[in-house]
N, CA, C and O atoms as a CHARMM CRD file, in Angstrom:
* protein
*
  292
    1    1 UNK  N      9.05400   0.32900  -8.74900 PROA 1      0.00000
    2    1 UNK  CA     8.63700   0.24900  -7.32600 PROA 1      0.00000
    3    1 UNK  C      8.63000   1.71700  -6.88600 PROA 1      0.00000
    4    1 UNK  O      9.50600   2.52100  -7.20500 PROA 1      0.00000
    5    2 UNK  N      7.50000   2.01200  -6.07900 PROA 2      0.00000
    6    2 UNK  CA     7.37000   3.25200  -5.50800 PROA 2      0.00000
    7    2 UNK  C      7.77700   3.10800  -3.81900 PROA 2      0.00000
    8    2 UNK  O      8.04600   2.05100  -3.24800 PROA 2      0.00000
    9    3 UNK  N      7.74400   4.27800  -3.29600 PROA 3      0.00000
   10    3 UNK  CA     8.09600   4.33700  -1.82100 PROA 3      0.00000
   11    3 UNK  C      7.25600   3.44700  -0.94800 PROA 3      0.00000
   12    3 UNK  O      7.75400   2.76100  -0.05600 PROA 3      0.00000
   13    4 UNK  N      5.93400   3.46900  -1.23100 PROA 4      0.00000
   14    4 UNK  CA     5.04900   2.61100  -0.39000 PROA 4      0.00000
   15    4 UNK  C      5.28300   1.17400  -0.67300 PROA 4      0.00000
   16    4 UNK  O      5.27600   0.37000   0.25900 PROA 4      0.00000
   17    5 UNK  N      5.48800   0.80100  -1.87900 PROA 5      0.00000
   18    5 UNK  CA     5.73700  -0.56500  -2.20700 PROA 5      0.00000
   19    5 UNK  C      7.03700  -1.04000  -1.45300 PROA 5      0.00000
   20    5 UNK  O      7.08400  -2.09900  -0.82800 PROA 5      0.00000
   21    6 UNK  N      8.03000  -0.20700  -1.56300 PROA 6      0.00000
   22    6 UNK  CA     9.29800  -0.67300  -0.88400 PROA 6      0.00000
   23    6 UNK  C      9.15900  -0.73000   0.57800 PROA 6      0.00000
   24    6 UNK  O      9.69800  -1.66900   1.16400 PROA 6      0.00000
   25    7 UNK  N      8.49600   0.17000   1.25400 PROA 7      0.00000
   26    7 UNK  CA     8.23000   0.14200   2.60000 PROA 7      0.00000
   27    7 UNK  C      7.55400  -1.06400   3.05200 PROA 7      0.00000
   28    7 UNK  O      7.93300  -1.66300   4.05900 PROA 7      0.00000
   29    8 UNK  N      6.47800  -1.47700   2.28100 PROA 8      0.00000
   30    8 UNK  CA     5.82800  -2.66800   2.64700 PROA 8      0.00000
   31    8 UNK  C      6.65900  -3.86600   2.45700 PROA 8      0.00000
   32    8 UNK  O      6.55400  -4.78400   3.27100 PROA 8      0.00000
   33    9 UNK  N      7.48900  -3.95500   1.45100 PROA 9      0.00000
   34    9 UNK  CA     8.36300  -5.11400   1.12500 PROA 9      0.00000
   35    9 UNK  C      9.36300  -5.21200   2.25100 PROA 9      0.00000
   36    9 UNK  O      9.67100  -6.31800   2.69500 PROA 9      0.00000
   37   10 UNK  N      9.89900  -4.06300   2.74600 PROA 10     0.00000
   38   10 UNK  CA    10.96500  -4.04400   3.78900 PROA 10     0.00000
   39   10 UNK  C     10.27100  -4.47500   5.14300 PROA 10     0.00000
   40   10 UNK  O     10.82800  -5.29800   5.86900 PROA 10     0.00000
   41   11 UNK  N      9.11700  -3.94500   5.46300 PROA 11     0.00000
   42   11 UNK  CA     8.42500  -4.28200   6.65900 PROA 11     0.00000
   43   11 UNK  C      8.02800  -5.77500   6.69400 PROA 11     0.00000
   44   11 UNK  O      8.03800  -6.35000   7.78300 PROA 11     0.00000
   45   12 UNK  N      7.70100  -6.39600   5.64400 PROA 12     0.00000
   46   12 UNK  CA     7.41400  -7.79900   5.48900 PROA 12     0.00000
   47   12 UNK  C      8.60200  -8.58300   5.89100 PROA 12     0.00000
   48   12 UNK  O      8.46600  -9.73500   6.30400 PROA 12     0.00000
   49   13 UNK  N      9.78500  -8.00400   5.79000 PROA 13     0.00000
   50   13 UNK  CA    10.97100  -8.74700   6.03800 PROA 13     0.00000
   51   13 UNK  C     11.68500  -8.29100   7.28200 PROA 13     0.00000
   52   13 UNK  O     12.88600  -8.50100   7.44600 PROA 13     0.00000
   53   14 UNK  N     10.91900  -7.65700   8.16400 PROA 14     0.00000
   54   14 UNK  CA    11.37100  -7.25900   9.50700 PROA 14     0.00000
   55   14 UNK  C     12.18100  -5.94200   9.68400 PROA 14     0.00000
   56   14 UNK  O     12.78200  -5.69100  10.72800 PROA 14     0.00000
   57   15 UNK  N     12.16400  -5.17200   8.67800 PROA 15     0.00000
   58   15 UNK  CA    12.82200  -3.85700   8.68300 PROA 15     0.00000
   59   15 UNK  C     11.94800  -2.78900   9.29900 PROA 15     0.00000
   60   15 UNK  O     10.72800  -2.95700   9.28500 PROA 15     0.00000
   61   16 UNK  N     12.42700  -1.79900   9.79100 PROA 16     0.00000
   62   16 UNK  CA    11.72300  -0.52400  10.19000 PROA 16     0.00000
   63   16 UNK  C     12.11900   0.41400   9.25500 PROA 16     0.00000
   64   16 UNK  O     13.31300   0.50600   8.97200 PROA 16     0.00000
   65   17 UNK  N     11.20900   1.19300   8.68200 PROA 17     0.00000
   66   17 UNK  CA    11.42700   2.21300   7.68800 PROA 17     0.00000
   67   17 UNK  C     10.75200   3.54700   7.90700 PROA 17     0.00000
   68   17 UNK  O      9.57400   3.59000   8.26300 PROA 17     0.00000
   69   18 UNK  N     11.47700   4.65000   7.69800 PROA 18     0.00000
   70   18 UNK  CA    10.85100   5.99300   7.87300 PROA 18     0.00000
   71   18 UNK  C     11.19200   6.85000   6.55700 PROA 18     0.00000
   72   18 UNK  O     12.34300   7.01400   6.15300 PROA 18     0.00000
   73   19 UNK  N     10.11000   7.34600   5.97300 PROA 19     0.00000
   74   19 UNK  CA    10.33500   8.39400   4.88700 PROA 19     0.00000
   75   19 UNK  C      9.66800   9.54100   5.51100 PROA 19     0.00000
   76   19 UNK  O      8.57700   9.49900   6.07900 PROA 19     0.00000
   77   20 UNK  N     10.49200  10.66800   5.34000 PROA 20     0.00000
   78   20 UNK  CA     9.98600  11.96700   5.96000 PROA 20     0.00000
   79   20 UNK  C     10.18800  13.12500   4.93100 PROA 20     0.00000
   80   20 UNK  O     11.16200  13.15400   4.17800 PROA 20     0.00000
   81   21 UNK  N      9.30900  13.98200   4.94300 PROA 21     0.00000
   82   21 UNK  CA     9.41100  15.21100   4.17800 PROA 21     0.00000
   83   21 UNK  C      9.33500  16.31700   5.22700 PROA 21     0.00000
   84   21 UNK  O      8.36600  16.34000   5.98600 PROA 21     0.00000
   85   22 UNK  N     10.28800  17.22400   5.31500 PROA 22     0.00000
   86   22 UNK  CA    10.40500  18.24500   6.27600 PROA 22     0.00000
   87   22 UNK  C     10.55700  19.58300   5.68500 PROA 22     0.00000
   88   22 UNK  O     11.62700  19.95700   5.20500 PROA 22     0.00000
   89   23 UNK  N      9.42600  20.35700   5.71900 PROA 23     0.00000
   90   23 UNK  CA     9.39900  21.66100   5.19200 PROA 23     0.00000
   91   23 UNK  C     10.20500  22.75700   5.92700 PROA 23     0.00000
   92   23 UNK  O     10.37600  23.88300   5.45800 PROA 23     0.00000
   93   24 UNK  N     10.67200  22.34800   7.08200 PROA 24     0.00000
   94   24 UNK  CA    11.48900  23.31100   7.85000 PROA 24     0.00000
   95   24 UNK  C     12.96000  23.19500   7.50900 PROA 24     0.00000
   96   24 UNK  O     13.73700  24.07300   7.88600 PROA 24     0.00000
   97   25 UNK  N     13.37200  22.15800   6.81700 PROA 25     0.00000
   98   25 UNK  CA    14.78600  22.00100   6.51500 PROA 25     0.00000
   99   25 UNK  C     15.12200  22.77600   5.19500 PROA 25     0.00000
  100   25 UNK  O     14.23500  23.24800   4.48400 PROA 25     0.00000
  101   26 UNK  N     16.39800  22.87300   4.92400 PROA 26     0.00000
  102   26 UNK  CA    16.82900  23.52700   3.73900 PROA 26     0.00000
  103   26 UNK  C     16.33900  22.87600   2.56500 PROA 26     0.00000
  104   26 UNK  O     16.07700  21.67300   2.58700 PROA 26     0.00000
  105   27 UNK  N     16.18300  23.63300   1.46000 PROA 27     0.00000
  106   27 UNK  CA    15.72100  23.05500   0.22200 PROA 27     0.00000
  107   27 UNK  C     16.43800  21.85700  -0.33600 PROA 27     0.00000
  108   27 UNK  O     15.83000  20.92200  -0.85800 PROA 27     0.00000
  109   28 UNK  N     17.67000  21.90300  -0.22000 PROA 28     0.00000
  110   28 UNK  CA    18.55100  20.74700  -0.71000 PROA 28     0.00000
  111   28 UNK  C     18.35200  19.39300  -0.01900 PROA 28     0.00000
  112   28 UNK  O     18.73500  18.36200  -0.57200 PROA 28     0.00000
  113   29 UNK  N     17.78200  19.38000   1.13900 PROA 29     0.00000
  114   29 UNK  CA    17.69900  18.10900   1.81500 PROA 29     0.00000
  115   29 UNK  C     16.41500  17.98900   2.59500 PROA 29     0.00000
  116   29 UNK  O     16.41900  17.78400   3.80900 PROA 29     0.00000
  117   30 UNK  N     15.33200  18.11900   1.88800 PROA 30     0.00000
  118   30 UNK  CA    13.94100  18.06700   2.70800 PROA 30     0.00000
  119   30 UNK  C     13.43400  16.70300   2.90700 PROA 30     0.00000
  120   30 UNK  O     12.51600  16.48800   3.69800 PROA 30     0.00000
  121   31 UNK  N     13.99400  15.77100   2.22300 PROA 31     0.00000
  122   31 UNK  CA    13.52500  14.33100   2.30800 PROA 31     0.00000
  123   31 UNK  C     14.56100  13.56000   3.06800 PROA 31     0.00000
  124   31 UNK  O     15.76400  13.77200   2.91300 PROA 31     0.00000
  125   32 UNK  N     14.06300  12.63000   3.92100 PROA 32     0.00000
  126   32 UNK  CA    14.88200  11.70800   4.69200 PROA 32     0.00000
  127   32 UNK  C     14.37800  10.26400   4.62000 PROA 32     0.00000
  128   32 UNK  O     13.17400  10.01100   4.67100 PROA 32     0.00000
  129   33 UNK  N     15.32700   9.31400   4.50100 PROA 33     0.00000
  130   33 UNK  CA    14.80300   7.87800   4.63300 PROA 33     0.00000
  131   33 UNK  C     15.82100   7.18700   5.67300 PROA 33     0.00000
  132   33 UNK  O     17.03000   7.41300   5.63600 PROA 33     0.00000
  133   34 UNK  N     15.25300   6.38100   6.54300 PROA 34     0.00000
  134   34 UNK  CA    15.99800   5.45400   7.50600 PROA 34     0.00000
  135   34 UNK  C     15.48300   4.23000   7.37500 PROA 34     0.00000
  136   34 UNK  O     14.26200   4.07500   7.38400 PROA 34     0.00000
  137   35 UNK  N     16.37500   3.15300   7.23100 PROA 35     0.00000
  138   35 UNK  CA    16.06800   1.77300   7.20600 PROA 35     0.00000
  139   35 UNK  C     16.88500   1.07400   8.26800 PROA 35     0.00000
  140   35 UNK  O     18.10000   1.27100   8.29600 PROA 35     0.00000
  141   36 UNK  N     16.31500   0.28200   9.13100 PROA 36     0.00000
  142   36 UNK  CA    16.99700  -0.50600  10.17100 PROA 36     0.00000
  143   36 UNK  C     16.50200  -1.87800  10.25900 PROA 36     0.00000
  144   36 UNK  O     15.38400  -2.18100   9.84300 PROA 36     0.00000
  145   37 UNK  N     17.34600  -2.75100  10.81500 PROA 37     0.00000
  146   37 UNK  CA    16.99800  -4.10500  11.25700 PROA 37     0.00000
  147   37 UNK  C     16.65200  -5.12700  10.11500 PROA 37     0.00000
  148   37 UNK  O     17.07700  -4.94700   8.97400 PROA 37     0.00000
  149   38 UNK  N     15.89500  -6.17100  10.43900 PROA 38     0.00000
  150   38 UNK  CA    15.61700  -7.24000   9.52400 PROA 38     0.00000
  151   38 UNK  C     16.87200  -7.90000   9.01800 PROA 38     0.00000
  152   38 UNK  O     17.85300  -8.02900   9.75100 PROA 38     0.00000
  153   39 UNK  N     16.84900  -8.34700   7.68600 PROA 39     0.00000
  154   39 UNK  CA    17.95100  -8.99800   7.15400 PROA 39     0.00000
  155   39 UNK  C     19.26700  -8.17000   7.16600 PROA 39     0.00000
  156   39 UNK  O     20.37100  -8.70300   7.06100 PROA 39     0.00000
  157   40 UNK  N     19.08800  -6.90900   7.29400 PROA 40     0.00000
  158   40 UNK  CA    20.29500  -6.03500   7.31200 PROA 40     0.00000
  159   40 UNK  C     21.08800  -6.12500   8.53700 PROA 40     0.00000
  160   40 UNK  O     22.21500  -5.63800   8.62000 PROA 40     0.00000
  161   41 UNK  N     20.49700  -6.75400   9.49900 PROA 41     0.00000
  162   41 UNK  CA    21.16900  -7.00800  10.90700 PROA 41     0.00000
  163   41 UNK  C     20.79200  -5.97700  11.94700 PROA 41     0.00000
  164   41 UNK  O     20.44300  -4.83500  11.64900 PROA 41     0.00000
  165   42 UNK  N     20.87500  -6.41700  13.12900 PROA 42     0.00000
  166   42 UNK  CA    20.49300  -5.67300  14.33700 PROA 42     0.00000
  167   42 UNK  C     21.22400  -4.30900  14.44400 PROA 42     0.00000
  168   42 UNK  O     20.69400  -3.33600  14.98000 PROA 42     0.00000
  169   43 UNK  N     22.37700  -4.28900  13.94400 PROA 43     0.00000
  170   43 UNK  CA    23.35800  -3.14700  14.07900 PROA 43     0.00000
  171   43 UNK  C     23.19800  -2.25100  12.80900 PROA 43     0.00000
  172   43 UNK  O     23.74200  -1.14700  12.78200 PROA 43     0.00000
  173   44 UNK  N     22.47400  -2.70100  11.77800 PROA 44     0.00000
  174   44 UNK  CA    22.51800  -1.98700  10.59000 PROA 44     0.00000
  175   44 UNK  C     21.60200  -0.65600  10.68200 PROA 44     0.00000
  176   44 UNK  O     20.56000  -0.62000  11.33700 PROA 44     0.00000
  177   45 UNK  N     22.07300   0.33300  10.01400 PROA 45     0.00000
  178   45 UNK  CA    21.31500   1.56800   9.99400 PROA 45     0.00000
  179   45 UNK  C     21.69900   2.28700   8.71600 PROA 45     0.00000
  180   45 UNK  O     22.87000   2.58200   8.47600 PROA 45     0.00000
  181   46 UNK  N     20.65400   2.57300   7.87100 PROA 46     0.00000
  182   46 UNK  CA    20.88000   3.37200   6.64700 PROA 46     0.00000
  183   46 UNK  C     20.11100   4.66600   6.77700 PROA 46     0.00000
  184   46 UNK  O     18.93900   4.65900   7.15200 PROA 46     0.00000
  185   47 UNK  N     20.74600   5.75400   6.47600 PROA 47     0.00000
  186   47 UNK  CA    19.93700   7.06200   6.36100 PROA 47     0.00000
  187   47 UNK  C     20.48000   7.81800   5.26000 PROA 47     0.00000
  188   47 UNK  O     21.68700   7.83200   5.02100 PROA 47     0.00000
  189   48 UNK  N     19.54300   8.50500   4.51900 PROA 48     0.00000
  190   48 UNK  CA    19.86900   9.40400   3.47300 PROA 48     0.00000
  191   48 UNK  C     19.05700  10.63600   3.70700 PROA 48     0.00000
  192   48 UNK  O     17.88900  10.54500   4.08600 PROA 48     0.00000
  193   49 UNK  N     19.65800  11.82400   3.48500 PROA 49     0.00000
  194   49 UNK  CA    18.98200  13.13200   3.48000 PROA 49     0.00000
  195   49 UNK  C     19.17900  13.70700   2.06600 PROA 49     0.00000
  196   49 UNK  O     20.31100  13.99800   1.68100 PROA 49     0.00000
  197   50 UNK  N     18.08700  13.87600   1.27800 PROA 50     0.00000
  198   50 UNK  CA    18.29900  14.22600  -0.05100 PROA 50     0.00000
  199   50 UNK  C     17.10700  15.18300  -0.44900 PROA 50     0.00000
  200   50 UNK  O     16.19700  15.49100   0.32100 PROA 50     0.00000
  201   51 UNK  N     17.23500  15.61700  -1.76800 PROA 51     0.00000
  202   51 UNK  CA    16.30200  16.63800  -2.22400 PROA 51     0.00000
  203   51 UNK  C     14.93700  16.25900  -2.70100 PROA 51     0.00000
  204   51 UNK  O     14.06700  17.09800  -2.93500 PROA 51     0.00000
  205   52 UNK  N     14.76500  14.88600  -2.84800 PROA 52     0.00000
  206   52 UNK  CA    13.45600  14.46400  -3.36300 PROA 52     0.00000
  207   52 UNK  C     13.10400  13.05400  -2.84300 PROA 52     0.00000
  208   52 UNK  O     14.01600  12.32100  -2.46000 PROA 52     0.00000
  209   53 UNK  N     11.97500  12.69400  -2.81800 PROA 53     0.00000
  210   53 UNK  CA    11.54800  11.26000  -2.47100 PROA 53     0.00000
  211   53 UNK  C     12.19300  10.35900  -3.45300 PROA 53     0.00000
  212   53 UNK  O     12.80600   9.35300  -3.09700 PROA 53     0.00000
  213   54 UNK  N     12.05900  10.71300  -4.65900 PROA 54     0.00000
  214   54 UNK  CA    12.72700   9.74500  -5.72600 PROA 54     0.00000
  215   54 UNK  C     14.17400   9.46300  -5.41200 PROA 54     0.00000
  216   54 UNK  O     14.60700   8.31200  -5.46600 PROA 54     0.00000
  217   55 UNK  N     14.95200  10.52200  -5.07600 PROA 55     0.00000
  218   55 UNK  CA    16.36200  10.37500  -4.81300 PROA 55     0.00000
  219   55 UNK  C     16.55300   9.47300  -3.51200 PROA 55     0.00000
  220   55 UNK  O     17.53700   8.73800  -3.43100 PROA 55     0.00000
  221   56 UNK  N     15.62800   9.53400  -2.52200 PROA 56     0.00000
  222   56 UNK  CA    15.77500   8.68700  -1.32800 PROA 56     0.00000
  223   56 UNK  C     15.46000   7.30300  -1.76200 PROA 56     0.00000
  224   56 UNK  O     16.11700   6.36300  -1.31700 PROA 56     0.00000
  225   57 UNK  N     14.49000   7.12600  -2.60700 PROA 57     0.00000
  226   57 UNK  CA    14.12300   5.78800  -3.05900 PROA 57     0.00000
  227   57 UNK  C     15.33700   5.10700  -3.80700 PROA 57     0.00000
  228   57 UNK  O     15.63400   3.94400  -3.53700 PROA 57     0.00000
  229   58 UNK  N     15.97500   5.77300  -4.66500 PROA 58     0.00000
  230   58 UNK  CA    17.04600   5.34100  -5.43500 PROA 58     0.00000
  231   58 UNK  C     18.24700   5.08700  -4.49900 PROA 58     0.00000
  232   58 UNK  O     19.00700   4.14500  -4.72100 PROA 58     0.00000
  233   59 UNK  N     18.41000   5.87400  -3.51700 PROA 59     0.00000
  234   59 UNK  CA    19.63400   5.72500  -2.69200 PROA 59     0.00000
  235   59 UNK  C     19.38200   4.41200  -1.73400 PROA 59     0.00000
  236   59 UNK  O     20.31600   3.67500  -1.41800 PROA 59     0.00000
  237   60 UNK  N     18.06900   4.20000  -1.31700 PROA 60     0.00000
  238   60 UNK  CA    17.73400   3.11800  -0.56700 PROA 60     0.00000
  239   60 UNK  C     17.91700   1.78500  -1.35200 PROA 60     0.00000
  240   60 UNK  O     18.48600   0.81700  -0.84700 PROA 60     0.00000
  241   61 UNK  N     17.41700   1.78500  -2.58100 PROA 61     0.00000
  242   61 UNK  CA    17.54600   0.56000  -3.39900 PROA 61     0.00000
  243   61 UNK  C     18.99200   0.29500  -3.62300 PROA 61     0.00000
  244   61 UNK  O     19.40500  -0.86000  -3.52800 PROA 61     0.00000
  245   62 UNK  N     19.76600   1.24300  -3.90400 PROA 62     0.00000
  246   62 UNK  CA    21.25900   1.03600  -4.14700 PROA 62     0.00000
  247   62 UNK  C     21.97100   0.50900  -2.87100 PROA 62     0.00000
  248   62 UNK  O     22.85100  -0.35000  -2.90700 PROA 62     0.00000
  249   63 UNK  N     21.51000   1.10100  -1.74000 PROA 63     0.00000
  250   63 UNK  CA    22.17900   0.50900  -0.49700 PROA 63     0.00000
  251   63 UNK  C     21.75300  -0.87400  -0.35300 PROA 63     0.00000
  252   63 UNK  O     22.61600  -1.71800  -0.11300 PROA 63     0.00000
  253   64 UNK  N     20.47200  -1.23200  -0.47400 PROA 64     0.00000
  254   64 UNK  CA    20.01400  -2.68800  -0.26800 PROA 64     0.00000
  255   64 UNK  C     20.60900  -3.56000  -1.13000 PROA 64     0.00000
  256   64 UNK  O     20.90200  -4.68600  -0.72800 PROA 64     0.00000
  257   65 UNK  N     20.87800  -3.16300  -2.45000 PROA 65     0.00000
  258   65 UNK  CA    21.57900  -3.96200  -3.40600 PROA 65     0.00000
  259   65 UNK  C     23.02200  -4.16500  -3.09300 PROA 65     0.00000
  260   65 UNK  O     23.60200  -5.21200  -3.37900 PROA 65     0.00000
  261   66 UNK  N     23.61400  -3.12700  -2.48800 PROA 66     0.00000
  262   66 UNK  CA    25.10000  -3.32000  -2.16100 PROA 66     0.00000
  263   66 UNK  C     25.22500  -4.22400  -0.89400 PROA 66     0.00000
  264   66 UNK  O     26.31500  -4.72200  -0.60900 PROA 66     0.00000
  265   67 UNK  N     24.12700  -4.43500  -0.14400 PROA 67     0.00000
  266   67 UNK  CA    24.17900  -5.57000   0.92700 PROA 67     0.00000
  267   67 UNK  C     23.56000  -6.82100   0.53000 PROA 67     0.00000
  268   67 UNK  O     23.23200  -7.64200   1.38600 PROA 67     0.00000
  269   68 UNK  N     23.35700  -7.04400  -0.83500 PROA 68     0.00000
  270   68 UNK  CA    22.79800  -8.33400  -1.33300 PROA 68     0.00000
  271   68 UNK  C     21.38800  -8.57800  -0.98300 PROA 68     0.00000
  272   68 UNK  O     20.98200  -9.73400  -0.85600 PROA 68     0.00000
  273   69 UNK  N     20.64600  -7.60000  -0.82600 PROA 69     0.00000
  274   69 UNK  CA    19.21400  -7.58000  -0.35900 PROA 69     0.00000
  275   69 UNK  C     18.30300  -6.61900  -1.30000 PROA 69     0.00000
  276   69 UNK  O     18.26700  -5.40300  -1.11200 PROA 69     0.00000
  277   70 UNK  N     17.62900  -7.21400  -2.24500 PROA 70     0.00000
  278   70 UNK  CA    17.01600  -6.41200  -3.17300 PROA 70     0.00000
  279   70 UNK  C     15.56200  -7.01300  -3.47000 PROA 70     0.00000
  280   70 UNK  O     15.39000  -8.23200  -3.47300 PROA 70     0.00000
  281   71 UNK  N     14.58900  -6.17000  -3.70300 PROA 71     0.00000
  282   71 UNK  CA    13.21800  -6.64300  -3.98700 PROA 71     0.00000
  283   71 UNK  C     13.24400  -7.01900  -5.46900 PROA 71     0.00000
  284   71 UNK  O     12.19900  -7.49100  -5.91700 PROA 71     0.00000
  285   72 UNK  N     14.31400  -6.87400  -6.31600 PROA 72     0.00000
  286   72 UNK  CA    14.29300  -7.26500  -7.68000 PROA 72     0.00000
  287   72 UNK  C     15.00500  -8.58300  -7.95500 PROA 72     0.00000
  288   72 UNK  O     15.20700  -8.96500  -9.10800 PROA 72     0.00000
  289   73 UNK  N     15.40000  -9.30700  -6.83000 PROA 73     0.00000
  290   73 UNK  CA    16.05000 -10.53100  -7.05400 PROA 73     0.00000
  291   73 UNK  C     15.02800 -11.74500  -6.98500 PROA 73     0.00000
  292   73 UNK  O     15.42500 -12.89700  -7.15900 PROA 73     0.00000
């Protein structure tokens, strides 16, 4: 699964998702992902600031799985 597929899957389930690359940030954390809402709950908020889009994707999938919400089930 890639970032676009995951974003689509989450949006279909009522989540809001932001993936961002920021060239003005330090090299170690230029990528950010935020996931809110949907089956994760109105008060749910996940954010990761990491070095690559792949790392953000992996962190998001791990978080979703820890909440019992995965595109692979």
